[in-house]
C-alpha positions, 0 to 999 in steps of 0.5 A: 334476498338470497339465502345461504346455501347449506352444505347438509339438506334438512334441519341440522341441530346445533349439537351436530354442527358443534360436533362437526365444527369441534371435530374439524377444529381439533383436527385443524388444531392438531394439524396446525400444532403438527405443522407448527412443530414441524416449522419449529423443528425446521426453524431449529434446524435452520438456526442450527444449520445457520449457526453451523454455517456461520461458524464454518464461514468464520473459521474459513475467514480466520483461516484465510486471514491467517494465511494472508497474515503469514504471507504478508509477514513472510514478505515483510521479513524478506523485504527487511532482509533485502534492505539490511544491506542496500543493493543496486537494482541489478542485484535483486534478480540474483537475490530473489532466485535465492528465495525459492522457498517462498514458492509455497506462499506466492505464485511469483516474486518480483521487485520494483524500483521507486519509479515503478520500473520492473527490476527483478522477477523470479519466474519471468526475468525476461520481463525486467525493464519492459513494464512500468507499474507506477500507475498501479493502485497497489504501487501508489498505496504502498508509496503513500502508506509506507507499509505492506498492501494487499491489492484488489483483484486484477489482471497481471500485466505480465502473465495476463492471469487474474492475480492478487498482489501483496507488497512490502516496501524496501527502504534505503539508507536514507529511510526512504522507499527505494524498492517495492517487493511484490508477491503474486497470488494467482487466483486461477492456479493452485493456491489457498484462494483456489482451494477455497473456490473448489470447497463445498458446503454440505454436498451441493453448496459452495464458497465464493469471495467478492472484493470491496468493488463487487468483483469475484476473487474466487468462484467455482466457475473460473470464468467469473473471476475478476467479473463484476457480480452484476455482469451475469444478470444473476445476483442474490438479493442479499448481496447488496445488504452484505456489501453494505456491512451485514455479516451473518446468515440469511435465508434468501435466493441464491445466484441460480434462483434457488432457495438457500442459506447464504452466509457472509463474513468480511475478511479482516485482512483485505475487506473482501466478502466471503460468501457460503451458499447452502441450498435449503433443499439439502439443508431442510430435507429432514423437515420436509419429510416430517411435513408429509408425516404430519399430513398423514397423522392429521387425516387419521385424527379426523377419522378417530376424533369425529365420533368422540367429539359428538359425545363430548359436545352433547355433554357440554351443551346441556348448560347452554340449553338450560340457559336458553330455556331460562331466557325463553322463560323471561328471566333477566340477568344478574343484578349489577354489582352481583358476582358473575355466574361461573358459567357461559352466561357469566362469561358473556356478561363479563365479556360485555362489561370488559368491552365497555371498560375498554371503550372508556379507556379508548376514549380517554386515549383519544383525548390523551392523543389530542393533547400529545398532538398539541404538545408536539405541534407547539414544540415544532420550530415552525408554524403548523396550522389548518385552514378550512375552505372558508379561509378560517383557522381551525387549528394553529400551534403556539408559534403563531404567537411569536410570529403574529402575536395571536395565541393558539387558543385565540386562533380558531375561527379567525380569517387568514387575512386577520392573522397574516395582515393585509400585505402578507395575505395579498402576497400569499393569496394566489397560493391560497387559491391554488391550495383550495383548488386541490394543488399542493404549493410551496413558495418563499416570501419576504416579510417585515416582522417586528421591524426586521426583514425576514424570509419564510418558506411556506407549504400549503397542502390541500385536505380532500375528503373521500369524494375528492372535495377540498375541505381546507388545507394544512399550513407549514411555515419555516423561518429561513432568514438564516438560510437566505443570508447563507445563500447570499454569502455563498453567491458572493463567494461563488462570484469571487471564485469566478473572478479568480478563475476567469483571471487565471492564465489557464483553462479551469473547468469542471466535468461531470460523469457524463463528460459534460461541463458544469463550469468553465472559466473565461479562458475557454472562450479564447480557445474555443470562440464559444462563450463560457455560458454556452459551453456549460451543459455541453460535452467535451466532444461537442466543445472540442470535437471527437478527435480531441475527446478520443485523445484524452478519453482514457485520462478522463476515465481514470479521473472518474475512477478516482485517480489524479491524472497529469499529462502533456500532449501536443495540441494539433487543434490549436495554431502554432504547434502548441503544447498543453499540460493537463491536470484532472483532479477527481471530485470524491464525495463523502460517500466515496463516489466520484461526482466528476473531476476538475480540469486545469489546462496550461499552455507549456509551449515555451517550456517544452521548447526549452526542454527540447533545447536542453535535451539537444545540449545534453546529447551534445554533452554525452557525445563529447564526454563519451569520447573522452578517455576518462570517467565524467559524471555529476553527483547531486547533493544526495550523492546520486549520479545525475549524469554519467558518460558511457565509460561508466557502463564498462567500469561498473559492469552495469547498464547506464540506465541503472547507474543513473540515479543510483547512490554512488556509494552503492556501486563501490565496495565498502573501502572504495565508498569510504574514500569517495565519501570523504572526498565528496563531503570535502568537495561539497564544502566548496573545495576542489579535491584530488586523490588517487585510489586503486581497484580491481578491474577485470581481475587486474589491479588498476590505479586511478586519479580522481578530481572532484570539482564543486558545482555551485548555484547563483547564491554560491551554495554547492548543489553537487560535484562534478567528477573526473576520473583518469586511469593512471595505471601505466604511469603508476607501474612505471613509477613503481619500477623506477622505485624498485630500480632505485632501492634494490640490486638489479642482479640479486633482487636484494636491497641495495646500499640506499635501502640498507642504510634506511633499514639500519637507521629504522632498526637503530630507532627501534633498538633505542626505543626498546633497549634491544641488541642489533648487529650488522654483518659485513660479508664478502666471498673469499677469492672471488676474483679467481671465480671471475677469472675462471668463469667470466662475469656470467659465472661470477653473477651466478655465484653472487645470486646463489650466495644471496639466496643462501644468506636469505635462507639463514636469517629470519624474515624480520632480518635484512640481507642486502648487497653493497657492491661487487661481492660485498653483502650486509646482513642486519640483525635486530631484536636480539637478546644478546651478542652471542646470537650473532655468532650462531648466525655466522657459524650457520652461514659458514656451514651453509657455504660448504656446499659446492656452488654449481657454476656452468656445470662445475662444482666449486667450493666458495667460502666467505669471511664475516665481520660482525659489529653489535650495538645496544640501545641504538647508540651507534649510527649507521656509518659507525656500525658499517665501519666497525663491521668492515674492520672486523671483516678484515680481521677475519680475512687476516686470520685465514678467511672462511671465518668470522670476527666480532666487535662491539660498538660502545 
């Protein structure tokens, strides 16, 4: 027998050993307490630093959320400002350039129309119309939600830089989204996200942001922006926990492998994960310094406490020495029931009694545990039992009574054959033998129980001892009758679906994430000449060839990314120049992951041919209408242009691409839109409407004649309006010239007899209505014939023109001066208070005529005679007034000319 090697040679007393042990124990305790204190301090520091870091990251997250909210509100306000007065797509560029105040919020602003076309860009106006965004997630999400959206980080199609897009819908008058306003935040340029990536936690820590998909939105290393966190091979273990929903601070390994405090906080505005990394080498520098101080203190304690422990142990071991002497003398222990001595021996006996009590309690606990196990087993909704290697039951729960009519108490010792019955036992015997040979088996069996056919799922698990010898097996039996019934129903349902799919006039299938067919209908066999059951399990490339797979690979990848894809393509691999339409519908599980996609392919060759024929007809229609000297268009029931000829481009000053599909009213002024809308509404009732309107075109006023013809379907319902607009400016000007010649004197430009008669008649009506006084003044030039004789007709014309001008200057704008014929003029005065006002006007005219007329360089005095006829309440007719005024004129001439005479018509 080997002896234990002693550290100290020779006999060593218990006191020496105790002194050494106690001294070392005290030093160890001091060391442990010191280390514990250091650890507590370190834990406290860790808690404080962690709380501070959590507070810091929460504050930073709130700041980021506030900045996103401010920018989103600013973008929404701008969108609402743009939709208060609906604008055509072409006007958004100018409107955006008026909002450079938004530069502090966004790197760039742009506008898309409802089809995803790029119609305005503040910083890159040349990119308008070159890029379509209709497949972008943020465009589709904005259309679906009809609200503002913050996109996932992506690479800009225009600048190629990593960006985040914020959107706000712009609604038309019908409440539908007409345009989408985009605000771009460049992740690599100066922005509030860029500011975060260059910030620090302490002196060596840093921040970064992850999107929901695990892509870097911000990082001190700009090369990692838009890179997935798993691409570099370095990944903090706690990231997966944080991506699953954890928020808080953990001590873990950072991306560079260093130990660090890592805090996570999810942004409420975007769902992104904000991360802060604080290396523990900096955070716990103070605690590490304390650990070295503790080691020095422990060494000093060992030198001081050793001698002191020797003296103290010697004093404390004296009672034990006396106890040993008493035990050597043969004295027994204290009698049972006696109180314990207040010394080490009493403590030893108390400890022994305590151990015995604990053993009794343990035995009772084992019994209670067995009862609890029995209770659990009896309440399990399945057969639970144990069979030994002789095929006899050792244990079984109460479910055996319901299954086989044998209670749990009667079960132990019974053979399996006696419990199950001969039929069930014979069916289960191969599995029993397998379990007793050491193999776990599971199988299903059909049984007749209580006169009803039922199904069991059975599990036999062998029980082996430490040497690997089978001692028996555990039994677990579930009633799966309902499950089997459900499976049969599902099989029948699957058969119906297969029948429907096989009779559909399209290729219907299901492709998993490895591009393998998991299902296809019977139509695949007619296309590929391969039986559908042989297609299942093969890849698309194997079935249709690499060339066809390459043609649809991008669309399949999009479907596996979770987007529904619809596209058309020519099928060169088929005979007869066929054309196919394909739909890919992603299969998204409850966990949000795509398990595969459904595919439906239809032959649209005939429809495509019809579309090509229609396109040819439309080209012919455009050729014809573009060469007509008129505007020809078609407006649908919503008032949008469905067809326009080329003349609209110069008429509106807008490219045809922007006119097509635009609301007609949005291209007119408000007044023009009202005229158009009334005619359009009337035409939609089934009437042909003709109307004239004028508009300023190129700085000139142009006149147009429009005809709106309703277009009806086979049921007679109006589906739109065909418009034909002709320029009638030349005819209108000719009409106005003819009207002017018919109503105004050609020489003086004053109203002629016809126009004067109309104005006097209207003045008579007004006088009768308001009871005012009106007057007609009849004038001619004294001795006008002598002027014609002296200066000829040109000189006479000069006098007549100047005479008419001076008359017009002597009356109000509301009065009328006209020429009847020759040197005869008429003045209509209305709205007078009394007849005396006429005398004032007559004297003023005579006074004005005293100034010499300039006739071919010769000054000549030309006087006039005036006859005035007044009437009240519109009682006198036109002819009566003119006759009385003419009579008064002759009285003035008879009285010596260059004067006036007045008369009143009663």
